[in-house]
Rosetta silent file (secondary structure, phi, psi, omega in degrees, C-alpha in Angstrom):
SEQUENCE: MLSVTDINVYYGAIHALKGVSFHVEEGEIVSLIGANGAGKTTAMHTISGLLRSRTGDITFMGESIAKAEPHKIVRKGLAQVPEGRRVFAALSVEENLEMGAFIRNVKEKAGIAADLEMVYTRFPRLKERRRQQAGTLSGGEQQMLAIGRALMSRPKMLLLDEPSMGLSPILVQEIFDCIQQVNKGGTTVLLVEQNAKMALSVSNRAYVLETGTNFLEGKAADLLDNEQVRKAYLGA
SCORE:     score description
SCORE:     0.000 S_00000001
   1 L     0.000  -47.943  176.064    0.000    0.000    0.000 S_00000001
   2 E  -125.199  130.615  178.074    2.827    2.384    0.947 S_00000001
   3 E  -131.075  121.072  177.114    6.397    1.911   -0.215 S_00000001
   4 E  -110.545  119.693 -171.188    9.277    4.170    0.845 S_00000001
   5 E  -124.549  112.182  169.851   12.413    3.376   -1.140 S_00000001
   6 E    52.194   50.087 -178.834   15.939    4.649   -0.455 S_00000001
   7 E   -86.375  141.003  177.267   14.977    8.184    0.607 S_00000001
   8 E  -125.142  116.168 -174.327   17.628   10.732    1.518 S_00000001
   9 E  -122.314  137.314 -177.635   16.378   13.838    3.310 S_00000001
  10 E  -122.829  146.608  163.915   18.418   16.856    4.379 S_00000001
  11 E  -110.679   95.319 -173.894   17.937   19.838    6.679 S_00000001
  12 L    62.719 -121.161 -179.460   20.421   22.167    5.050 S_00000001
  13 L   -87.540   -7.457 -177.035   23.776   20.395    5.388 S_00000001
  14 E   -84.308  123.185 -179.958   22.429   17.849    7.903 S_00000001
  15 E   -87.579   96.169 -170.705   21.742   14.440    6.337 S_00000001
  16 E   -81.562  -41.128  176.035   18.661   13.419    8.348 S_00000001
  17 E  -122.261  128.251 -172.103   17.565   10.255    6.494 S_00000001
  18 E  -118.259   86.793  177.064   20.217    8.146    4.803 S_00000001
  19 E    67.196   38.208 -177.700   18.752    5.692    2.320 S_00000001
  20 E   -76.497  136.941  177.241   15.773    4.715    4.468 S_00000001
  21 E  -137.670  140.688  171.160   13.333    2.136    3.070 S_00000001
  22 E  -165.003  167.720  178.407   10.201    0.502    4.460 S_00000001
  23 E  -143.001  159.653  178.428    6.745   -0.585    3.355 S_00000001
  24 E  -132.195  126.056  176.860    3.235   -0.954    4.777 S_00000001
  25 L   -88.222  153.884  179.201    0.715   -3.508    3.541 S_00000001
  26 L   -58.435  132.565  177.153   -2.996   -2.789    3.457 S_00000001
  27 L    91.145   -8.066 -177.829   -4.675   -3.524    6.804 S_00000001
  28 L   -84.497  161.857  158.024   -1.474   -3.493    8.864 S_00000001
  29 E  -111.885  118.991  179.108   -0.311   -1.446   11.814 S_00000001
  30 E  -120.103  134.446 -178.770    3.382   -0.768   11.227 S_00000001
  31 E  -109.791  144.721  166.047    5.572    1.134   13.700 S_00000001
  32 E  -108.579  119.108  179.352    8.704    3.199   13.280 S_00000001
  33 E  -121.870  163.436 -179.165   10.601    3.219   16.554 S_00000001
  34 L   155.790  169.675 -178.442   13.911    4.679   17.637 S_00000001
  35 L   -71.907  168.791  172.522   15.531    7.261   19.875 S_00000001
  36 L   -55.948  135.965  179.208   15.004   11.023   19.578 S_00000001
  37 L    85.086    4.338 -178.909   16.728   12.250   16.436 S_00000001
  38 L   -74.132  -20.713  178.985   16.539    8.858   14.696 S_00000001
  39 L   111.424    9.815 -175.679   14.521   10.345   11.825 S_00000001
  40 H   -63.200  -51.984 -179.043   11.035    9.030   12.593 S_00000001
  41 H   -67.439  -35.489  176.417    9.176   12.346   12.286 S_00000001
  42 H   -59.138  -41.861  177.776   11.296   13.326    9.285 S_00000001
  43 H   -61.494  -44.900  178.761   10.109   10.141    7.558 S_00000001
  44 H   -59.436  -47.625 -177.336    6.478   10.996    8.356 S_00000001
  45 H   -66.069  -30.129  177.839    6.824   14.557    7.049 S_00000001
  46 H   -71.006  -41.053  176.153    8.459   13.298    3.865 S_00000001
  47 H   -61.453  -41.064 -176.583    5.574   10.891    3.215 S_00000001
  48 L   -77.394   -6.352  178.984    3.087   13.732    3.846 S_00000001
  49 L    87.262    5.886  179.298    4.872   16.058    1.406 S_00000001
  50 L   -80.138  -22.549  172.925    6.001   18.533    4.069 S_00000001
  51 L  -127.972  157.930  178.559    9.635   17.628    3.308 S_00000001
  52 L  -115.665  139.630  174.044   11.211   16.456    0.058 S_00000001
  53 L   -88.419  138.418  178.748   13.631   13.610   -0.444 S_00000001
  54 L   -72.363  -31.071 -179.875   16.588   14.323   -2.728 S_00000001
  55 E  -138.437  173.258  178.260   16.625   10.748   -3.988 S_00000001
  56 E    83.728 -171.345 -176.896   14.486    7.634   -3.851 S_00000001
  57 E  -148.431  156.451  173.519   10.740    7.317   -4.212 S_00000001
  58 E  -130.695  121.717  177.433    7.530    7.069   -2.192 S_00000001
  59 E  -118.681  143.562  177.043    4.548    5.271   -3.695 S_00000001
  60 E  -131.162  123.835 -176.233    1.021    5.008   -2.322 S_00000001
  61 L    53.856   38.740  176.253   -1.476    2.601   -3.882 S_00000001
  62 L    81.747    1.846 -176.667    1.006    2.077   -6.712 S_00000001
  63 E  -119.113  134.401  179.872    1.378    5.782   -7.547 S_00000001
  64 E   -67.867  131.466  176.393    4.413    7.959   -6.803 S_00000001
  65 L  -119.903   12.393 -173.211    3.672   10.756   -4.317 S_00000001
  66 L   -60.730  -27.838 -178.645    7.292   11.843   -3.816 S_00000001
  67 L  -114.560    7.705 -177.591    6.710   15.203   -5.500 S_00000001
  68 L   -75.368  151.020  177.341    3.009   15.663   -4.694 S_00000001
  69 L   -76.569  151.200 -175.147    1.755   18.637   -2.665 S_00000001
  70 H   -53.539  -43.984 -176.656    0.528   17.890    0.877 S_00000001
  71 H   -67.594  -27.979  177.906   -3.159   18.631    0.217 S_00000001
  72 H   -75.129  -31.183  176.489   -3.116   16.340   -2.828 S_00000001
  73 H   -67.157  -39.497  175.456   -1.593   13.556   -0.732 S_00000001
  74 H   -61.055  -41.941  179.804   -4.489   13.940    1.743 S_00000001
  75 H   -62.568  -28.511  179.924   -6.911   13.667   -1.178 S_00000001
  76 H   -77.495  -12.566  175.182   -5.302   10.376   -2.179 S_00000001
  77 L   115.279   16.827  176.615   -6.166    8.947    1.257 S_00000001
  78 E  -110.974  119.555  179.353   -3.167    9.635    3.526 S_00000001
  79 E  -123.970  133.152 -179.103   -3.909   11.676    6.658 S_00000001
  80 E  -106.381  135.973  169.802   -1.345   12.594    9.300 S_00000001
  81 E  -100.319  106.929 -168.911   -1.978   13.189   12.989 S_00000001
  82 L   -74.527  157.890  172.746    0.997   15.417   13.815 S_00000001
  83 L   -59.940  135.596  179.303    3.285   15.313   16.813 S_00000001
  84 L    82.536   11.745  174.494    1.994   17.709   19.482 S_00000001
  85 L    72.174  -54.212  178.986   -1.641   17.407   18.261 S_00000001
  86 L    54.432   43.424  174.703   -1.637   20.798   16.447 S_00000001
  87 L   -73.226  159.550  175.686   -5.343   21.423   16.997 S_00000001
  88 L   -82.799   98.172 -167.360   -6.785   24.795   16.013 S_00000001
  89 L   -59.899  -35.626 -175.050   -6.863   26.198   19.537 S_00000001
  90 L   -84.374  -11.526  179.009   -9.274   29.092   18.934 S_00000001
  91 L   -91.487  158.675  178.165  -11.828   26.962   17.072 S_00000001
  92 E   -73.134  167.375  176.174  -14.397   24.738   18.740 S_00000001
  93 H   -55.625  -47.907 -177.121  -14.053   20.962   18.864 S_00000001
  94 H   -66.277  -37.733  177.744  -16.695   20.601   16.160 S_00000001
  95 H   -64.811  -37.093  175.128  -15.080   23.236   13.945 S_00000001
  96 H   -61.054  -44.251  179.943  -11.775   21.356   14.215 S_00000001
  97 H   -64.604  -40.787  178.405  -13.499   18.153   13.114 S_00000001
  98 H   -64.093  -33.279  176.776  -15.184   19.929   10.225 S_00000001
  99 H   -62.317  -30.298  178.592  -11.764   21.245    9.141 S_00000001
 100 L   -65.651  -20.290 -179.405  -10.708   17.611    8.772 S_00000001
 101 L   -96.927   19.038 -173.428  -13.306   17.218    6.022 S_00000001
 102 L   -61.273  -25.948 -177.865  -11.937   20.144    3.972 S_00000001
 103 L   -81.750   -9.654 -173.190  -11.106   17.924    0.985 S_00000001
 104 L   -89.778  147.090 -177.346  -14.640   16.586    0.713 S_00000001
 105 L   -64.497  141.100  179.618  -17.261   17.963   -1.622 S_00000001
 106 H   -60.254  -21.819  178.604  -19.892   20.236   -0.044 S_00000001
 107 H   -70.359  -13.427  179.929  -22.494   17.917   -1.591 S_00000001
 108 H   -85.310   25.657 -173.466  -21.322   15.282    0.896 S_00000001
 109 H   -52.740  -44.511 -178.367  -23.076   17.139    3.722 S_00000001
 110 H   -66.195  -40.139  178.995  -24.972   14.064    4.891 S_00000001
 111 H   -65.828  -39.513  178.615  -21.826   11.905    4.779 S_00000001
 112 H   -65.279  -42.495  178.814  -19.822   14.492    6.715 S_00000001
 113 H   -63.094  -38.699  179.311  -22.563   14.700    9.362 S_00000001
 114 H   -66.699  -39.429  179.630  -22.589   10.889    9.641 S_00000001
 115 H   -69.464  -32.960  176.109  -18.804   10.809   10.056 S_00000001
 116 H   -61.148  -43.655  178.241  -19.031   13.505   12.711 S_00000001
 117 H   -66.465  -34.586  177.259  -21.372   11.235   14.670 S_00000001
 118 H   -62.034  -43.660  178.842  -18.977    8.323   14.099 S_00000001
 119 H   -64.454  -41.842 -179.979  -16.152   10.354   15.687 S_00000001
 120 H   -66.298  -32.469  176.445  -18.418   11.343   18.587 S_00000001
 121 H   -67.821  -40.589  179.474  -19.358    7.692   19.115 S_00000001
 122 H   -70.265  -35.732 -177.963  -15.678    6.744   19.213 S_00000001
 123 L  -127.421   80.588 -176.836  -14.798    9.686   21.485 S_00000001
 124 H   -56.600  -30.197 -179.551  -17.825   10.541   23.670 S_00000001
 125 H   -64.495  -31.100  178.108  -15.836   13.218   25.509 S_00000001
 126 H   -67.900  -35.867  178.089  -15.516   15.188   22.284 S_00000001
 127 H   -65.729  -40.517  178.096  -19.293   15.201   21.901 S_00000001
 128 H   -61.268  -30.239 -174.824  -19.647   16.556   25.446 S_00000001
 129 L  -111.436   23.721 -171.920  -17.211   19.341   24.541 S_00000001
 130 L   -58.725  -30.072 -179.534  -18.273   19.938   20.936 S_00000001
 131 L   -94.806   -2.632 -176.257  -18.825   23.703   21.498 S_00000001
 132 L   -81.122  146.571  175.568  -15.714   24.134   23.654 S_00000001
 133 E   -64.847  134.693 -175.251  -12.562   25.802   22.312 S_00000001
 134 H   -61.389  -31.327 -178.633  -10.033   23.129   21.389 S_00000001
 135 H   -67.622  -14.284 -179.445   -7.225   24.967   23.192 S_00000001
 136 H   -94.486   -1.927 -179.870   -8.981   24.436   26.531 S_00000001
 137 L   -76.490  158.876  173.414   -9.041   20.627   26.237 S_00000001
 138 L   -70.887  168.662  179.568   -6.672   18.354   28.149 S_00000001
 139 H   -59.157  -42.697  179.026   -3.753   16.746   26.322 S_00000001
 140 H   -64.394  -41.054  178.785   -5.587   13.451   25.981 S_00000001
 141 H   -66.824  -37.455  177.227   -8.718   15.124   24.657 S_00000001
 142 H   -65.628  -35.411  177.292   -6.660   17.101   22.150 S_00000001
 143 H   -66.628  -41.248  175.611   -5.083   13.844   20.948 S_00000001
 144 H   -59.791  -41.731 -179.571   -8.550   12.342   20.495 S_00000001
 145 H   -64.560  -42.851 -179.469   -9.547   15.468   18.575 S_00000001
 146 H   -63.296  -39.002  176.829   -6.476   15.288   16.331 S_00000001
 147 H   -68.030  -45.568  178.486   -7.244   11.647   15.490 S_00000001
 148 H   -59.237  -42.196  178.819  -10.927   12.434   14.945 S_00000001
 149 H   -59.815  -43.833  178.490  -10.030   15.370   12.673 S_00000001
 150 H   -64.389  -39.506 -179.641   -7.836   13.095   10.532 S_00000001
 151 H   -64.915  -24.156  179.988  -10.597   10.462   10.326 S_00000001
 152 L   -66.227  -15.501  176.632  -12.968   13.095    8.923 S_00000001
 153 L   -87.686    1.306 -177.405  -11.016   12.960    5.651 S_00000001
 154 L    54.407   58.487 -175.654  -11.910    9.250    5.367 S_00000001
 155 L   -73.546  149.546  169.999   -8.272    8.157    5.018 S_00000001
 156 L   -80.538  -32.021  178.693   -7.147    4.818    3.638 S_00000001
 157 E  -135.413  136.759  178.950   -4.026    5.169    5.793 S_00000001
 158 E  -109.077  127.710  176.004   -3.502    7.075    9.028 S_00000001
 159 E  -102.736  117.986 -176.490   -0.044    8.397    9.924 S_00000001
 160 E  -114.324  120.487 -177.017    0.266    8.869   13.684 S_00000001
 161 E  -109.189  107.559  177.608    3.242   10.793   15.068 S_00000001
 162 L    53.411   55.674 -177.245    3.937   10.269   18.796 S_00000001
 163 L   -65.416  -21.316 -177.118    0.295    9.876   19.913 S_00000001
 164 L   -91.597   -2.877 -172.849    1.260    9.011   23.507 S_00000001
 165 L   -57.860  124.992  174.327    3.498   12.037   24.086 S_00000001
 166 L    76.449   10.234 -176.746    2.786   13.784   27.394 S_00000001
 167 L  -103.682  152.903  176.805   -0.155   11.563   28.340 S_00000001
 168 L   -69.726  157.622 -179.663   -0.801    9.624   31.541 S_00000001
 169 H   -54.247  -38.041  179.955   -0.552    5.790   31.337 S_00000001
 170 H   -64.595  -43.858  179.941   -4.360    5.439   31.481 S_00000001
 171 H   -69.338  -35.346  176.977   -4.826    7.857   28.576 S_00000001
 172 H   -59.006  -45.628  179.027   -2.018    6.199   26.620 S_00000001
 173 H   -60.872  -41.171 -179.890   -3.885    2.890   26.884 S_00000001
 174 H   -63.021  -43.763 -179.485   -7.105    4.600   25.763 S_00000001
 175 H   -65.555  -40.817 -179.585   -5.421    6.148   22.719 S_00000001
 176 H   -71.210  -32.094  172.703   -3.811    2.840   21.723 S_00000001
 177 H   -61.298  -40.810  179.528   -7.143    1.037   22.121 S_00000001
 178 H   -64.457  -41.774  179.589   -8.572    3.622   19.740 S_00000001
 179 H   -59.404  -42.106  179.011   -5.740    3.046   17.224 S_00000001
 180 H   -66.549  -38.498  178.388   -6.546   -0.670   17.206 S_00000001
 181 H   -64.496  -42.857  179.145  -10.279    0.045   16.742 S_00000001
 182 H   -60.855  -42.807  179.548   -9.545    2.373   13.817 S_00000001
 183 H   -64.890  -43.399  178.659   -7.384   -0.329   12.246 S_00000001
 184 H   -63.946  -25.752  177.630  -10.048   -3.004   12.766 S_00000001
 185 L   -77.464   -1.199  174.268  -12.475   -0.628   11.040 S_00000001
 186 L   111.004    4.901 -179.589  -10.389   -0.906    7.864 S_00000001
 187 L  -100.452  124.907  176.922   -7.834    1.904    8.132 S_00000001
 188 E   -73.065  147.344 -174.312   -4.170    1.007    7.712 S_00000001
 189 E  -129.999  130.808  166.853   -1.871    2.659   10.278 S_00000001
 190 E  -111.963  122.085 -170.627    1.741    3.841   10.218 S_00000001
 191 E  -118.640  125.590  170.099    2.760    4.704   13.754 S_00000001
 192 E  -104.701  127.099 -171.699    5.758    6.694   14.982 S_00000001
 193 L  -153.931  131.508  176.292    6.125    6.227   18.718 S_00000001
 194 L   -74.029  -32.289  178.723    8.712    6.808   21.452 S_00000001
 195 L   -79.095   83.561 -171.879    6.942    4.276   23.687 S_00000001
 196 H   -61.177  -39.379 -177.977    8.436    1.289   21.861 S_00000001
 197 H   -62.273  -45.062 -179.802    6.849   -1.353   24.080 S_00000001
 198 H   -66.515  -42.942 -179.462    3.343   -0.006   23.536 S_00000001
 199 H   -61.043  -46.892 -178.896    3.916    0.466   19.807 S_00000001
 200 H   -66.856  -28.928 -178.123    5.206   -3.070   19.323 S_00000001
 201 H   -69.410  -21.801 -178.895    2.342   -4.512   21.372 S_00000001
 202 H  -109.242   -6.026 -172.694   -0.254   -3.252   18.844 S_00000001
 203 L   -94.206  155.550  170.474    1.754   -3.557   15.595 S_00000001
 204 L   -81.374  -46.516 -179.541    2.048   -6.289   13.011 S_00000001
 205 E  -138.926  167.685  179.066    5.561   -5.260   11.991 S_00000001
 206 E  -153.270  156.411  174.709    8.076   -2.566   12.907 S_00000001
 207 E  -123.221  136.375  176.150   11.212   -0.831   11.723 S_00000001
 208 E  -103.274  121.208  175.764   13.899    0.486   14.048 S_00000001
 209 E  -100.318  141.408  177.810   15.603    3.675   12.853 S_00000001
 210 E  -138.740  119.726 -178.287   18.957    4.720   14.261 S_00000001
 211 L    43.259   49.523  173.015   20.612    8.057   13.349 S_00000001
 212 L    79.309   12.239  179.752   18.690    8.286   10.086 S_00000001
 213 E  -130.251  159.712  171.544   19.266    4.746    8.854 S_00000001
 214 E   -69.388  124.749 -179.424   17.448    1.406    8.870 S_00000001
 215 E  -106.764  -50.608  179.721   18.785   -0.527   11.861 S_00000001
 216 E  -144.859  156.549  171.264   16.377   -3.446   12.322 S_00000001
 217 E  -151.363  158.357  177.528   13.061   -4.634   10.955 S_00000001
 218 E   161.407 -174.573  174.949   10.755   -7.548   11.541 S_00000001
 219 E   -64.202  141.993 -177.075    7.541   -8.804   13.085 S_00000001
 220 H   -58.052  -41.246 -178.879    6.629   -6.744   16.135 S_00000001
 221 H   -62.818  -37.117  179.080    6.495   -9.824   18.377 S_00000001
 222 H   -68.540  -39.800 -179.757   10.021  -10.812   17.300 S_00000001
 223 H   -68.157  -32.160  175.772   11.369   -7.318   17.965 S_00000001
 224 H   -60.955  -30.228 -179.097    9.808   -7.360   21.446 S_00000001
 225 H   -95.801   -3.774 -177.766   12.009  -10.396   22.153 S_00000001
 226 L   -73.377  128.086 -174.699   15.104   -9.022   20.395 S_00000001
 227 H   -62.484  -41.126  179.500   17.897   -8.432   22.900 S_00000001
 228 H   -61.945  -43.491 -179.916   19.234   -5.307   21.146 S_00000001
 229 H   -67.080  -42.532 -178.639   15.768   -3.764   21.044 S_00000001
 230 H   -61.610  -42.759 -178.777   15.032   -4.700   24.648 S_00000001
 231 H   -70.446  -41.039 -173.343   18.242   -3.091   25.915 S_00000001
 232 H   -83.502  -34.614 -169.649   18.050    0.039   23.789 S_00000001
 233 H  -124.573  -16.599 -175.242   14.317    0.807   23.734 S_00000001
 234 L  -109.605   -0.171  178.491   12.408   -1.324   26.225 S_00000001
 235 L    64.233   33.050 -178.500   14.516   -0.754   29.337 S_00000001
 236 L  -129.965    0.000    0.000   15.112   -4.472   29.776 S_00000001
């Protein structure tokens, strides 16, 4: 479904991704794990069109998106939930969700309304706070809102960047339960996550990035038992 092949990404003179490759099959949850600065978010932003790779290619559903503009990539069915939530703080919860449907035709009014109810069913707290300014929500509620906003575009694949950041263990579990529900509902997931143990526990496969390069890859269950991974990322 998604294929990233030999991408090299720079920030000025800094070589951030050095020939990184990975793929995601339809229906999977695939994680990118690694330490801070490993290149996980850079990979996400390159897929989303926010950064450009100097070499290599990125294909989605068999079509190259390496040079596509971000809004066109969203239209193709890739939606990113950014690190730090990035909700529109001054807008209400419902207005944020409606912004997620910006690519959809105005004639889809009934479909958009139905999807809004779907998000509210998945996240009842958002329905309770639908008229509240998004900037006044807790961190966990803002993460729910950011996921709900992305779902409003009806994505084929959801890119999640550090969804557990800054959340309590109970909320982290809630967010990861939601990720699994979204996946079971038919949405493929690419997950970037600092909490390697949690990420591997919900993933089919995973890739370990280290200083901008592919370090390890394999089935998530195998990586959970890998001694190098356990020592470096699982605190064991």
